[in-house]
Backbone as a printed PyTorch tensor [residue, N CA C, xyz], in Angstrom:
tensor([[[-155.3860,  -32.3220, -111.8770],
         [-155.2150,  -32.1610, -110.3980],
         [-153.9040,  -32.8700, -109.9030]],

        [[-153.1920,  -32.1620, -109.1630],
         [-151.9760,  -32.7790, -108.5460],
         [-152.3090,  -33.4590, -107.3470]],

        [[-151.7170,  -34.6960, -107.2690],
         [-151.8990,  -35.5970, -105.8990],
         [-150.9030,  -35.0550, -105.0160]],

        [[-151.3810,  -34.6460, -103.7000],
         [-150.4400,  -34.2020, -102.8140],
         [-149.5050,  -35.4230, -102.1510]],

        [[-148.2160,  -35.1200, -101.8410],
         [-147.5360,  -36.1190, -101.2120],
         [-147.5490,  -36.1020,  -99.8410]],

        [[-147.3580,  -37.2280,  -99.2350],
         [-147.4140,  -37.2040,  -97.8020],
         [-145.9310,  -37.4880,  -97.4450]],

        [[-145.4850,  -36.6510,  -96.5500],
         [-144.0480,  -36.5900,  -96.0600],
         [-144.1730,  -37.0350,  -94.6260]],

        [[-143.5560,  -38.2010,  -94.2630],
         [-143.6430,  -38.6710,  -92.9150],
         [-142.2220,  -38.4990,  -92.2380]],

        [[-141.9720,  -37.6390,  -91.1720],
         [-140.7640,  -37.5520,  -90.5830],
         [-140.7580,  -38.5490,  -89.3630]],

        [[-139.6380,  -38.9350,  -88.8380],
         [-139.6050,  -39.8520,  -87.6720],
         [-140.3440,  -39.2380,  -86.5580]],

        [[-140.3940,  -37.9320,  -86.2850],
         [-141.0500,  -37.3510,  -85.2520],
         [-142.6960,  -37.4820,  -85.3380]],

        [[-143.0540,  -37.1920,  -86.6080],
         [-144.5250,  -37.2710,  -86.8660],
         [-144.9360,  -38.6460,  -86.6980]],

        [[-144.0830,  -39.6400,  -87.2270],
         [-144.5590,  -41.0390,  -87.1130],
         [-144.6390,  -41.4830,  -85.5790]],

        [[-143.6240,  -40.8440,  -84.8300],
         [-143.7350,  -41.3540,  -83.3150],
         [-144.9050,  -40.7540,  -82.6790]],

        [[-145.2560,  -39.4650,  -83.1400],
         [-146.4140,  -38.8780,  -82.4570],
         [-147.6400,  -39.5910,  -82.8140]],

        [[-147.8340,  -39.9230,  -84.1730],
         [-148.9430,  -40.7890,  -84.5530],
         [-149.0800,  -42.0530,  -83.8330]],

        [[-147.9820,  -42.6740,  -83.6630],
         [-147.8460,  -43.9490,  -82.9680],
         [-148.4780,  -43.8280,  -81.4850]],

        [[-147.8520,  -42.8170,  -80.8310],
         [-148.3050,  -42.4680,  -79.4120],
         [-149.8290,  -41.9870,  -79.3920]],

        [[-150.2620,  -41.3010,  -80.4390],
         [-151.6620,  -40.9400,  -80.4360],
         [-152.6370,  -42.1650,  -80.5240]],

        [[-152.1670,  -43.0920,  -81.4610],
         [-153.0240,  -44.2630,  -81.6770],
         [-152.9260,  -45.2200,  -80.4020]],

        [[-151.9430,  -45.2440,  -79.7130],
         [-151.7400,  -45.9160,  -78.5090],
         [-152.5490,  -45.3340,  -77.4310]],

        [[-152.6250,  -44.0320,  -77.3000],
         [-153.3590,  -43.5330,  -76.3620],
         [-154.8450,  -43.4120,  -76.6790]],

        [[-155.3290,  -43.3720,  -77.8860],
         [-156.7310,  -43.6270,  -78.1620],
         [-157.2080,  -44.9100,  -77.9900]],

        [[-156.3750,  -45.9280,  -78.3680],
         [-156.7840,  -47.2150,  -78.1130],
         [-156.8070,  -47.5880,  -76.6550]],

        [[-156.0070,  -46.9840,  -75.7280],
         [-156.0780,  -47.1660,  -74.3010],
         [-157.3430,  -46.4380,  -73.7230]],

        [[-157.6080,  -45.3760,  -74.2420],
         [-158.8330,  -44.5650,  -73.6900],
         [-160.2840,  -44.7880,  -74.2790]],

        [[-160.2530,  -45.5540,  -75.5330],
         [-161.5530,  -45.7930,  -76.2610],
         [-162.2940,  -46.8000,  -75.3760]],

        [[-163.6360,  -46.4090,  -75.3820],
         [-164.5760,  -47.4300,  -74.7360],
         [-164.7640,  -48.6840,  -75.4420]],

        [[-164.9270,  -49.7740,  -74.9440],
         [-165.0800,  -51.0130,  -75.5830],
         [-166.2660,  -51.0040,  -76.4390]],

        [[-167.2800,  -50.3330,  -75.9980],
         [-168.5470,  -50.3020,  -76.9260],
         [-168.2880,  -49.5520,  -78.3030]],

        [[-167.3680,  -48.5590,  -78.3820],
         [-167.1240,  -47.8630,  -79.5260],
         [-166.4960,  -48.8440,  -80.6760]],

        [[-165.7000,  -49.7550,  -80.0400],
         [-164.8900,  -50.5960,  -81.1230],
         [-165.7950,  -51.9490,  -81.2940]],

        [[-166.8960,  -52.0550,  -80.9420],
         [-167.6400,  -53.2420,  -81.0340],
         [-168.3250,  -53.5160,  -82.3310]],

        [[-168.7110,  -52.5450,  -83.1010],
         [-169.4540,  -52.8400,  -84.2880],
         [-168.9330,  -52.0960,  -85.5660]],

        [[-169.3320,  -52.4980,  -86.6250],
         [-169.1420,  -51.9250,  -87.8890],
         [-167.7110,  -51.8800,  -88.4300]],

        [[-167.6540,  -51.2020,  -89.3430],
         [-166.2830,  -51.1650,  -90.1470],
         [-165.1630,  -50.2690,  -89.3380]],

        [[-165.7940,  -49.2040,  -88.6870],
         [-164.8120,  -48.4280,  -87.8160],
         [-164.3930,  -49.2430,  -86.7050]],

        [[-165.2270,  -50.2170,  -86.0880],
         [-164.7990,  -50.9340,  -84.9860],
         [-163.6950,  -51.9290,  -85.3410]],

        [[-163.9890,  -52.5280,  -86.7630],
         [-162.8320,  -53.4510,  -87.1700],
         [-161.6160,  -52.9280,  -87.4470]],

        [[-161.7410,  -51.7530,  -88.0890],
         [-160.5050,  -50.9250,  -88.3210],
         [-159.7720,  -50.5840,  -87.0340]],

        [[-160.4700,  -50.1170,  -86.0560],
         [-159.7680,  -49.7690,  -84.7360],
         [-159.1040,  -51.1700,  -84.1080]],

        [[-159.7880,  -52.2600,  -84.1980],
         [-159.1980,  -53.3350,  -83.6400],
         [-157.9570,  -53.8140,  -84.5480]],

        [[-157.9560,  -53.6810,  -85.8860],
         [-156.9160,  -54.1150,  -86.6590],
         [-155.6370,  -53.0600,  -86.3470]],

        [[-155.9690,  -51.8390,  -86.0520],
         [-154.8910,  -50.9680,  -85.7900],
         [-154.3110,  -51.0520,  -84.3790]],

        [[-155.1660,  -51.5020,  -83.4580],
         [-154.6560,  -51.8720,  -82.2000],
         [-153.7170,  -53.1830,  -82.1670]],

        [[-154.1150,  -53.9990,  -83.0240],
         [-153.2180,  -55.2130,  -83.1920],
         [-151.9470,  -54.9210,  -83.8040]],

        [[-151.8190,  -53.8360,  -84.7720],
         [-150.5510,  -53.5040,  -85.3210],
         [-149.7810,  -52.7690,  -84.2290]],

        [[-150.4590,  -51.8780,  -83.6410],
         [-149.5660,  -51.2870,  -82.3910],
         [-149.1390,  -52.2380,  -81.4020]],

        [[-150.0690,  -53.1610,  -81.1010],
         [-149.6050,  -54.2250,  -80.1090],
         [-148.2810,  -55.0760,  -80.5820]],

        [[-148.4090,  -55.4020,  -81.8070],
         [-147.3140,  -56.1590,  -82.4250],
         [-146.0970,  -55.3720,  -82.3530]],

        [[-145.9680,  -53.9870,  -82.5520],
         [-144.9350,  -53.1870,  -82.6330],
         [-144.3710,  -53.2330,  -81.2340]],

        [[-145.4260,  -52.9880,  -80.1510],
         [-144.8860,  -52.9650,  -78.7670],
         [-144.1630,  -54.2880,  -78.3750]],

        [[-144.7730,  -55.3190,  -78.8960],
         [-144.1620,  -56.7460,  -78.5900],
         [-142.8060,  -56.7480,  -79.0980]],

        [[-142.5750,  -56.4370,  -80.4950],
         [-141.2640,  -56.4070,  -80.9940],
         [-140.3260,  -55.6270,  -80.1940]],

        [[-140.6720,  -54.4190,  -79.8020],
         [-139.8760,  -53.4670,  -79.0010],
         [-139.4380,  -54.0660,  -77.7300]],

        [[-140.3960,  -54.7920,  -77.0280],
         [-140.2140,  -55.5320,  -75.7210],
         [-139.1840,  -56.5840,  -75.9550]],

        [[-139.3570,  -57.4690,  -77.0390],
         [-138.4410,  -58.6080,  -77.2690],
         [-136.9780,  -58.0510,  -77.4710]],

        [[-136.9360,  -56.8840,  -78.3290],
         [-135.7000,  -56.3670,  -78.4920],
         [-135.0060,  -55.8190,  -77.3060]],

        [[-135.7870,  -55.2910,  -76.5140],
         [-135.1030,  -54.7550,  -75.2340],
         [-134.7190,  -55.9810,  -74.3240]],

        [[-135.4430,  -57.1220,  -74.2870],
         [-135.0710,  -58.1630,  -73.5880],
         [-133.6620,  -58.8500,  -74.1910]],

        [[-133.4910,  -58.7850,  -75.4290],
         [-132.3930,  -59.3490,  -76.1160],
         [-131.1550,  -58.3780,  -75.7190]],

        [[-131.3780,  -57.1100,  -75.7740],
         [-130.3190,  -56.1940,  -75.5560],
         [-129.7500,  -56.3970,  -74.0910]],

        [[-130.7510,  -56.6020,  -73.1490],
         [-130.4180,  -56.8200,  -71.8090],
         [-129.9010,  -58.2040,  -71.6490]],

        [[-129.9330,  -59.0290,  -72.5800],
         [-129.3560,  -60.5110,  -72.4090],
         [-130.3930,  -61.4580,  -71.8420]],

        [[-131.6660,  -61.0480,  -71.6410],
         [-132.5260,  -62.0210,  -71.0690],
         [-133.5260,  -62.6320,  -72.1310]],

        [[-133.2020,  -62.2690,  -73.3300],
         [-134.4260,  -62.7100,  -74.4280],
         [-133.4340,  -63.5480,  -75.4510]],

        [[-134.1790,  -64.3400,  -76.3510],
         [-133.5240,  -65.1860,  -77.3300],
         [-133.5570,  -64.3250,  -78.6740]],

        [[-132.7740,  -64.6610,  -79.3790],
         [-132.6220,  -64.0740,  -80.7800],
         [-133.8270,  -64.4840,  -81.6770]],

        [[-134.1470,  -65.6510,  -81.4890],
         [-135.4420,  -66.2770,  -82.3010],
         [-136.7580,  -65.5540,  -81.8020]],

        [[-136.9610,  -65.1640,  -80.5930],
         [-138.1460,  -64.4300,  -80.3050],
         [-138.1490,  -63.0660,  -80.9020]],

        [[-136.8710,  -62.3450,  -80.9260],
         [-136.8680,  -61.1710,  -81.3800],
         [-137.1050,  -61.0240,  -82.8970]],

        [[-136.4700,  -61.9860,  -83.7160],
         [-136.6520,  -62.0330,  -85.1000],
         [-138.1400,  -62.2310,  -85.3400]],

        [[-138.7630,  -63.2850,  -84.7070],
         [-140.0650,  -63.6440,  -85.0160],
         [-141.0180,  -62.3620,  -84.7080]],

        [[-140.7830,  -61.7000,  -83.6680],
         [-141.6180,  -60.5380,  -83.1670],
         [-141.4710,  -59.4250,  -84.1580]],

        [[-140.2460,  -59.1430,  -84.5580],
         [-140.0330,  -58.0460,  -85.5140],
         [-140.6000,  -58.4640,  -86.9760]],

        [[-140.4400,  -59.7260,  -87.2380],
         [-141.1250,  -60.0820,  -88.6220],
         [-142.7830,  -59.8680,  -88.5340]],

        [[-143.1890,  -60.2000,  -87.4100],
         [-144.5740,  -60.1900,  -87.2180],
         [-145.1050,  -58.6120,  -87.3390]],

        [[-144.2410,  -57.7950,  -86.6090],
         [-144.5690,  -56.4420,  -86.6930],
         [-144.4640,  -55.8790,  -88.0510]],

        [[-143.2500,  -56.3520,  -88.7180],
         [-143.2190,  -55.7910,  -90.0500],
         [-144.2210,  -56.0980,  -91.1460]],

        [[-144.6770,  -57.5180,  -91.0710],
         [-145.7660,  -57.9690,  -91.8070],
         [-147.0740,  -57.1930,  -91.4390]],

        [[-147.3970,  -56.8020,  -90.2570],
         [-148.5340,  -56.1310,  -89.9460],
         [-148.4930,  -54.6940,  -90.4000]],

        [[-147.3190,  -54.0880,  -90.3220],
         [-147.3230,  -52.7390,  -90.8550],
         [-147.3120,  -52.7600,  -92.3990]],

        [[-146.8110,  -53.5160,  -93.0890],
         [-146.8560,  -53.7000,  -94.6040],
         [-148.3230,  -53.9230,  -94.8900]],

        [[-148.9290,  -54.7550,  -94.1080],
         [-150.5000,  -55.0520,  -94.5490],
         [-151.2380,  -53.7390,  -94.1300]],

        [[-150.9320,  -52.9100,  -93.1780],
         [-151.6530,  -51.6470,  -92.9430],
         [-151.4400,  -50.6990,  -93.9920]],

        [[-150.1960,  -50.6040,  -94.3850],
         [-149.8320,  -49.6410,  -95.4780],
         [-150.5520,  -49.9470,  -96.7980]],

        [[-150.5390,  -51.2840,  -97.0930],
         [-151.2970,  -51.9030,  -98.3000],
         [-152.6710,  -51.4790,  -98.3380]],

        [[-153.2690,  -51.6640,  -97.2260],
         [-154.7810,  -51.2750,  -96.9360],
         [-155.0110,  -49.7750,  -97.3230]],

        [[-154.0890,  -49.0020,  -96.4940],
         [-154.1700,  -47.5190,  -96.6510],
         [-154.0620,  -47.0870,  -98.0060]],

        [[-153.1470,  -47.6970,  -98.8390],
         [-152.9070,  -47.3210, -100.1880],
         [-154.2720,  -47.6810, -100.9540]],

        [[-154.8080,  -48.8430, -100.7140],
         [-156.0960,  -49.1670, -101.3980],
         [-157.2690,  -48.1240, -101.1130]],

        [[-157.2970,  -47.7950,  -99.8810],
         [-158.3860,  -46.8160,  -99.4320],
         [-158.0590,  -45.3900, -100.1130]],

        [[-156.9030,  -44.9270, -100.1560],
         [-156.5110,  -43.8310, -100.8800],
         [-156.8120,  -43.7590, -102.3830]],

        [[-156.4700,  -44.8980, -103.0510],
         [-156.7680,  -45.0550, -104.3360],
         [-158.3410,  -45.2580, -104.7590]],

        [[-159.0130,  -45.7420, -103.8740],
         [-160.4090,  -45.8830, -103.8280],
         [-161.0740,  -44.4830, -103.8470]],

        [[-160.5300,  -43.6660, -102.9440],
         [-160.9590,  -42.2430, -102.6980],
         [-160.6750,  -41.3600, -103.9550]],

        [[-159.5640,  -41.4920, -104.4850],
         [-159.2330,  -40.7780, -105.6890],
         [-159.9330,  -41.2920, -106.8470]],

        [[-160.3710,  -42.5200, -106.9660],
         [-161.1310,  -43.1010, -108.1100],
         [-162.6020,  -42.2890, -107.9090]],

        [[-163.0940,  -42.2020, -106.7770],
         [-164.4140,  -41.6580, -106.6270],
         [-164.3650,  -40.2130, -106.8620]],

        [[-163.3130,  -39.5390, -106.6230],
         [-163.1190,  -38.0990, -106.8650],
         [-163.0620,  -37.7230, -108.2530]],

        [[-162.5260,  -38.8110, -108.9600],
         [-162.3920,  -38.4170, -110.5480],
         [-163.7090,  -38.8520, -111.1890]],

        [[-164.6160,  -39.3990, -110.6760],
         [-165.8660,  -39.8210, -111.2540],
         [-166.7770,  -38.3240, -111.6430]],

        [[-167.2220,  -38.4830, -112.9110],
         [-167.9370,  -37.3490, -113.2590],
         [-169.3220,  -37.3530, -112.7940]],

        [[-169.8880,  -36.2720, -112.3920],
         [-171.0520,  -36.0170, -111.6550],
         [-172.1700,  -35.9270, -112.8070]]])
């Protein structure tokens, strides 16, 4: 069985980013309160927030009102959060594939 490849273009990534941001803004606090889904939602919100913080720090630096140290630390934090999210996603996909290969 061939494993489908996932192609992510900048426009689809931006749309997914906006969708997550909109979902996080409109989700009820009770939905994110418990369970694995809630923990996952909070983690994704943290990743989105660190990306927004990095963008804001970059814009302040471009405007001349921010420091380069703040920009570098915010971008590094956002990069680490994204790398962690991708690693978790890869592990979940691998676990799913392992389950699908199990004989019945």
